[in-house]
Structure formats: C-alpha cells, structure tokens
C-alpha positions as CSV (number, residue, x, y, z in Angstrom):
1,M,100.1,107.2,81.1
2,D,96.6,107.8,80.0
3,Q,93.2,107.7,81.6
4,I,92.9,103.9,81.0
5,D,96.3,103.0,82.5
6,C,95.4,105.2,85.6
7,K,92.0,103.1,85.9
8,I,93.8,99.8,85.5
9,I,96.4,100.7,88.4
10,N,93.5,102.0,90.6
11,M,91.5,98.8,90.1
12,L,94.5,96.6,90.7
13,E,95.5,98.5,93.8
14,E,92.1,97.9,95.1
15,N,92.1,94.4,94.4
16,A,95.1,92.7,92.7
17,R,92.9,89.6,91.8
18,V,90.5,91.6,89.8
19,S,89.9,89.9,86.5
20,L,90.9,91.1,83.1
21,K,87.2,90.8,82.2
22,E,86.1,93.2,85.0
23,I,88.9,95.8,84.1
24,S,88.0,95.5,80.4
25,A,84.3,96.2,81.2
26,A,85.3,99.3,83.3
27,C,87.7,100.7,80.7
28,F,85.6,99.8,77.8
29,I,88.3,98.0,75.8
30,S,89.1,94.3,75.1
31,S,90.6,91.9,77.6
32,P,93.6,91.4,75.3
33,A,94.2,95.1,75.0
34,I,93.9,95.2,79.0
35,A,96.5,92.5,79.3
36,A,98.9,94.2,76.9
37,R,98.6,97.5,78.9
38,I,99.2,95.5,82.1
39,S,102.3,93.8,80.7
40,K,103.6,97.3,79.6
41,L,103.0,98.8,82.8
42,E,105.0,95.7,84.5
43,E,107.8,96.0,81.9
44,S,108.2,99.8,82.3
45,G,108.4,99.2,86.1
46,V,105.2,101.2,87.1
47,I,103.7,97.9,88.3
48,T,106.4,96.2,90.6
49,G,104.5,93.4,92.0
50,Y,101.1,91.9,93.4
51,H,100.7,91.6,97.0
52,V,98.4,90.1,99.5
53,S,97.3,91.8,102.8
54,V,97.5,89.8,106.0
55,N,95.9,90.5,109.3
56,M,99.1,90.2,111.5
57,E,97.3,89.4,114.6
58,K,95.5,86.4,113.1
59,I,98.9,85.0,112.6
60,D,100.0,85.9,116.3
61,Y,102.0,89.1,115.5
62,H,100.5,91.2,118.0
63,V,103.1,93.9,118.3
64,K,103.6,96.6,115.6
65,A,106.2,99.3,116.2
66,F,108.3,102.0,114.6
67,I,111.9,102.1,115.6
68,R,114.1,105.1,114.7
69,V,117.8,104.4,114.6
70,Q,120.6,107.0,114.8
71,L,123.0,105.6,112.1
72,E,126.3,106.7,110.8
73,P,126.7,106.8,107.0
74,K,129.6,104.2,107.4
75,Q,127.2,101.8,109.2
76,K,124.9,101.6,106.2
77,S,126.8,98.9,104.5
78,E,126.2,96.6,107.3
79,F,122.8,97.8,108.5
80,Y,120.8,97.4,105.3
81,P,121.7,93.7,104.6
82,Y,120.9,93.2,108.4
83,M,117.5,94.8,108.0
84,R,116.7,92.7,105.0
85,S,117.7,89.5,106.8
86,I,115.1,90.0,109.5
87,P,111.7,88.8,108.5
88,N,110.0,90.9,111.2
89,V,111.0,94.2,109.4
90,I,108.2,95.2,107.3
91,E,110.0,98.3,105.9
92,C,113.1,100.3,106.4
93,N,113.5,103.9,105.3
94,C,116.2,106.5,105.3
95,V,114.7,109.6,106.6
96,T,115.7,113.1,107.7
97,G,116.3,114.3,111.1
98,D,118.2,113.2,114.1
99,Y,117.5,109.5,113.4
100,S,118.4,108.6,109.8
101,E,116.5,105.3,109.7
102,L,112.8,104.5,110.3
103,I,111.9,101.0,110.7
104,E,108.4,99.4,110.7
105,V,108.4,96.0,112.6
106,V,105.9,93.4,113.8
107,F,106.6,90.8,116.5
108,P,104.6,88.3,118.5
109,S,105.3,90.0,121.9
110,T,106.8,92.9,123.3
111,T,109.6,90.8,124.6
112,D,110.5,89.8,121.1
113,L,110.5,93.4,120.2
114,D,112.7,94.3,123.2
115,N,115.3,91.7,122.1
116,F,115.4,93.2,118.7
117,I,115.8,96.7,119.9
118,N,118.5,95.6,122.0
119,E,120.4,93.9,119.3
120,I,120.0,97.1,117.1
121,Q,121.3,99.1,120.0
122,R,124.2,96.6,120.5
123,R,125.2,96.8,116.9
124,F,124.3,100.1,115.6
125,G,123.6,102.6,118.4
126,K,120.9,104.8,119.7
127,T,117.0,104.0,119.0
128,S,113.7,105.5,119.8
129,T,110.6,103.3,119.5
130,Q,106.9,103.9,119.2
131,I,104.6,101.0,119.7
132,V,101.4,101.1,117.6
133,F,98.1,100.8,119.6
134,S,95.8,101.0,116.5
135,T,96.0,101.7,112.9
136,S,93.3,104.0,111.4
137,V,94.4,104.1,107.8
138,E,96.0,100.8,106.5
139,H,98.6,100.8,103.9
140,R,97.2,101.7,100.6
141,G,98.1,103.0,97.2
142,V,97.5,106.4,95.9
143,K,94.4,106.9,93.8
144,L,95.7,108.0,90.2
145,Q,93.9,110.6,88.1
146,N,94.8,111.3,84.6
147,K,96.6,114.8,84.5
148,D,94.7,116.0,81.6
149,K,91.2,115.1,82.8
150,D,90.1,114.5,86.3
151,E,88.0,111.5,85.9
152,D,87.3,108.2,87.8
C-alpha cells in the first residue's frame, strides 16, 4: 500500500459514502484510478465492507454491556454458532486471561440482558458482566500513514 491507498482508506473510514470525486480531488488522481484502487483494496481483502453507524438508544437499545465467559476449548464448536445466532451480540472475541471470551452486547433493558446472561451461564458456565454507563470514544478505524513518509 502506498500513500494514496492510505489516504483512500482514511477517507472511507471517516465517511464510507464519500464520493469518488472527493477522494480523487484529495489524492490528485482521476476518479477511474480511485475506483480501480478501491476495487483492488476490496479484492485483496484490505477493505472488507462498508458500514453504517447507528445510535442504539434511538432504536430503543438502551443497555450496552461486555460479558466475559469462562469457556472450555471443547465448548467453542457450540458457543461460536450460538453467538452468531444472537442479533444482540455486536462482537465476540477470544481473549487471554481467566475468561476466554469477551462479548459486546446491546439490549433494550437490563431484564433482557439478565435473561441472556442466565442463558449463557446455563449453557456454557461462569460469566462476568460490565454494563456500560457511557462511551467516550466510539468505534473507529485506525488512521493509516504511509510507512515511507508520514503525511496526511
């Protein structure tokens, strides 16, 4: 990846709906060249998708939490498909430490969250939960810089 690819990715991460014309003007190359570069970044797996950011509270998901789960390795074949099947699971990560899984979830209420936690405990074992009061830094991408030259 060169400086132009880095700039394209940075602009798309800031606004996935930015026009080819705007990217072209910022990179000083033609729109068809930008489109070709984006296609190449998609085909190589650097760009994996385009996403919308939703204010969960506006759609009545008022409770965000992180749930840690103590999972035995043999449980993973059942656990991962189960997590994928739950629409309230935003992200599930295998992590180091006493709890091998870290799940980020959103629910309309603490009652709904409690029901989900009880189901996890029933099926998989011990959990530890932290409910989020506020988020000071929202999910974001990493601002890329060309390794050869530090330039915006």
